[in-house]
N, C-alpha and C positions, 0 to 999 in steps of 0.2 A: 846695600841700598843703591850704591853706584852701579852695581852689576845689573840690577833690575831696571834702572833708568836707561842704561845703555842697551839692554835687551829690547825694551819697549820702543826706543828710538830706532833701532835697526829694523824692527818689525814694521813700524810705520813707514820707513823709507822704502822697504820692499813693496809694501802695499800700494803706495802712491806711484811708484815707477812701473809696476806690473800692469796697472789698469790704464795706462796712458795709450790710447789709440789715436790714430790720425782721424780727427773729426771731419776734415775736409773731404775724406773719401766717401763719406755718407751723403753728401750734398748732391742732389740731382740737378742737372743744368736746366731742365725744363721748368722746375720749380723756381729757380732763381729768375728766369725770364718772366714767368707769370707774376712773381712778387714785385719785380721791377715795374712791370706794366701797371699793376694795381697801385703801387706807391706813387707812380707818376700821375695817375688819375684821382688820387685820394682827395685832392682839393677841388676837383671838377665835379660839381653837382649837376644833375639834370635840371633843366629850366623849363617850366611849363607856361604856356600862354594860351588863354581861352579866347574863343570867338566872342563869348559873352559870359560874364560872371554872375549875372542875374537874369532870369527869364520871367517875364510878366505874362501870365495867362489872361490878364484883363478881367472882365466881369464874367463870372460863371454862376450857374444855378447850383444850389446845394445838392450834393450827390452826383454831380456830373464828373465822371473821371476824365482827366486830361493827361497828356504826356508830352515830353519834349526830349530833344537830344542835345547834350552838351558836347562840343568838339574842342579838343585841345591839341596843341602842337608842341613838340619838344624842340625848343630853340637853343638848347645847350649843346655841349660836345660829348656828353656821356649818355648812354641809354637811359630812358625814363622807365621806371618800374612803378606801376600802380598796384599795390598789394591788397588794398581794400577800399570800399566806398560804403559809407553809412549815412543815414539821415537822422534827424533829431526826433522823428516820430514814425510810427508804423504806417501812417497814412501816406507816406512818401516813400516810394521804393525805387532805389537805383539798381540798375542791372546791366548785363551785357557790356562790360567795359573792356577796353583794350588794355591788357596787362603790361605789355612791353612796347615801347615806342622808341625807335631809333632816332638819332639826331636828325632834325629836319622833317620827320614824318609826323602824321596826325593820327590821333586816336579819338574815341568817343565813348559815351555811355548814355543809356536811356534813363529817364526819370518819370515814374508814373505817380500822379497825385490823385487820391480818391475824390477830391473836390468837396469834402465835407467841412463844415464850419459855418461861421457867420462873420461877416465883415471882412476886414483885411487879414489875410492869412499869409504868413511868411514862414518858409522852412529852409533850413540849411542842410547842405549835403557836403560831407567832408571826405576827401580822398587822402588815403595814407600813401605817401610817395617817397621816393629817394631824392627829393629836392632839398635844398638847404634848410627850409622850414620844417620839412618832414610831413607836413599836411597842407592841403590846399582846400579852400572852401568856395562853393558856389551856392546860389540861392534861387528859390522859386517863390513867386508870390501871386496871389489872386484875390480879387474882391468877390467873396462868396455871398450870394443873395439867397434869401428864402430858407435859411437854416432853421433847425428846430427851436433854437433859442432866439430867433429874430423877434424884435419888438413888433407887435401888431398895433395898428391904429386903435385908439380908444373906442371908436364907433363899432369896430368889428369885434373887439374883445369883451364887450359888455361893460365898458367903462369901469374897470376895477380901480379901487383906490390903491395908493402906494402900499398901504398896509396889507392888502389882500394879495398882492402880486408875489409869486414865488421868488425866493432868493436865487440868483444866478451864481453858479460856481464857475470859476475859470482856473485854468492851470497856471501855476507860478513857475513851471519849468521853462528854462530858456528855449526858445524855438517853438513854443506851444502857444504863442500869442494868437488869439482869435480861434483857438481850437479847444473847445470845452470837452471835458471828460466826465460827463454825468452818467 
């Protein structure tokens, strides 16, 4: 039994010493420099500042398409990366955004709103970024008049009683206020 234990110990000793290579020989100096630069900037997030965080289209007629441009500046020390922009509804379409913005530089994106709804309509547009929060939000709003679900004066609508009027449905999804999905 002692001979077996002694043999296994010798075999293990040979195995561990024969596999020992110099690990430092495998390290590339350019990778070390790149990792050092990355680690130095790991706590530095890009910082975004908007010219306006909410755009008011004012009063528009139902079905009137409108659009605006949101401009943003990278006020941080790291490059700003905007990987995606989405809205809360298909009636609001963000497009053509500046994907990378160097420190001190300015980027922008367009937002088109189809102008449909009734009453005060507010929509949120969310940017996925490399800022500390990871997402930035801007909003558009408009007072939409003359929508399909707009209340008509009693003299024009034939003076229906409350019991005869159709039930109005409205969305309960966040960001769909004033935007009916009938």
